[in-house]
C-alpha positions as CSV (number, residue, x, y, z in Angstrom):
1,M,-126.4,0.2,10.1
2,K,-124.8,-2.8,8.3
3,L,-128.3,-3.9,7.1
4,R,-129.0,-0.5,5.7
5,A,-125.6,-0.6,3.8
6,L,-126.3,-4.1,2.5
7,V,-129.6,-2.8,1.0
8,L,-128.3,0.6,-0.2
9,V,-125.2,-0.6,-2.1
10,P,-127.0,-3.1,-4.4
11,A,-129.8,-0.6,-5.0
12,L,-127.3,2.0,-6.1
13,A,-125.5,-0.5,-8.3
14,L,-128.8,-1.5,-10.0
15,A,-129.6,2.2,-10.6
16,V,-126.3,2.8,-12.3
17,L,-126.6,-0.3,-14.4
18,A,-130.1,0.6,-15.4
19,G,-128.8,4.0,-16.6
20,C,-126.2,2.3,-18.7
21,A,-128.7,0.0,-20.3
22,T,-131.0,2.8,-21.4
23,G,-128.3,5.2,-22.5
24,T,-128.0,6.5,-26.0
25,I,-125.3,6.0,-28.5
26,P,-122.5,8.5,-27.8
27,A,-122.7,11.6,-29.9
28,G,-120.6,11.4,-33.1
29,T,-120.5,7.7,-33.2
30,Q,-123.1,7.5,-35.9
31,V,-123.3,10.3,-38.5
32,P,-124.9,10.2,-42.0
33,A,-122.2,9.5,-44.6
34,E,-123.3,12.4,-46.8
35,R,-122.8,14.8,-43.9
36,L,-119.3,13.5,-43.2
37,A,-118.2,13.6,-46.9
38,A,-119.5,17.1,-47.3
39,S,-118.0,18.5,-44.1
40,V,-114.6,16.9,-43.8
41,V,-111.9,18.4,-46.1
42,P,-108.4,17.0,-46.0
43,G,-105.8,19.8,-45.4
44,R,-108.4,22.1,-43.9
45,T,-110.8,20.5,-41.4
46,T,-109.3,20.5,-37.8
47,K,-109.7,18.2,-34.9
48,A,-111.6,20.9,-33.0
49,E,-114.0,21.3,-35.9
50,L,-114.7,17.6,-35.9
51,L,-115.4,17.6,-32.2
52,A,-117.7,20.6,-32.5
53,T,-119.6,19.3,-35.5
54,F,-119.8,15.5,-34.8
55,G,-118.6,14.9,-31.3
56,Q,-116.2,12.3,-30.0
57,T,-115.9,8.9,-31.6
58,K,-113.7,5.9,-31.7
59,A,-110.1,6.9,-32.0
60,V,-106.6,5.4,-32.2
61,V,-103.6,7.5,-31.3
62,F,-100.2,6.5,-32.8
63,D,-96.8,7.1,-31.3
64,S,-96.0,9.4,-34.3
65,G,-98.8,11.8,-33.2
66,F,-101.2,10.8,-35.9
67,E,-104.7,9.8,-35.0
68,A,-107.3,7.7,-36.8
69,W,-110.9,8.4,-36.0
70,V,-113.8,6.2,-37.1
71,Y,-117.4,7.4,-37.5
72,Q,-120.2,5.0,-38.5
73,S,-123.1,5.7,-40.9
74,P,-126.3,3.6,-40.9
75,A,-126.6,1.6,-44.1
76,G,-129.8,-0.3,-43.4
77,A,-130.5,-3.9,-42.2
78,G,-128.4,-3.3,-39.0
79,R,-125.3,-2.6,-41.1
80,F,-123.0,0.4,-41.0
81,S,-120.5,2.0,-43.4
82,E,-117.3,3.5,-41.8
83,F,-115.8,6.9,-42.5
84,V,-112.1,6.9,-41.3
85,I,-110.3,10.1,-40.7
86,L,-106.5,10.4,-40.4
87,L,-105.4,13.5,-38.4
88,D,-101.9,14.7,-38.6
89,P,-99.9,15.6,-35.4
90,A,-101.0,19.3,-35.8
91,G,-104.7,18.2,-35.6
92,V,-105.6,18.7,-39.3
93,V,-107.3,16.1,-41.4
94,A,-104.6,14.5,-43.6
95,K,-106.9,12.0,-45.5
96,T,-110.2,10.2,-45.3
97,R,-111.5,6.9,-46.4
98,Q,-115.0,5.4,-46.6
99,R,-115.6,1.7,-46.1
100,A,-118.7,0.3,-47.6
101,P,-120.9,-1.9,-45.3
102,S,-120.1,-5.6,-45.3
103,A,-122.5,-8.0,-46.9
104,P,-125.1,-9.5,-44.5
105,A,-124.1,-12.9,-43.0
106,P,-125.6,-15.9,-44.8
107,R,-128.3,-17.6,-42.8
């Protein structure tokens, strides 16, 4: 019985790790910049609409109740621009900001 457990546990661990290695990027993490800019309207778009349209993404929740969400947009050459959304405590978009991709690192 112990021998079986010694074989089974590592096999399960490898299966779980293999699933993680081949997983896709979480929904919402990467969204075309044009789609974000056209769909997110400060003062109108809600947290629920963001989740339904783009999915979950990276977020920071502040003690004040505000949240900052960051979506990435592919910009070519392995670079990404960022679209940052500030949500007010009521869950409505307060403002947005787009950050251009950084310059490629010199070689």
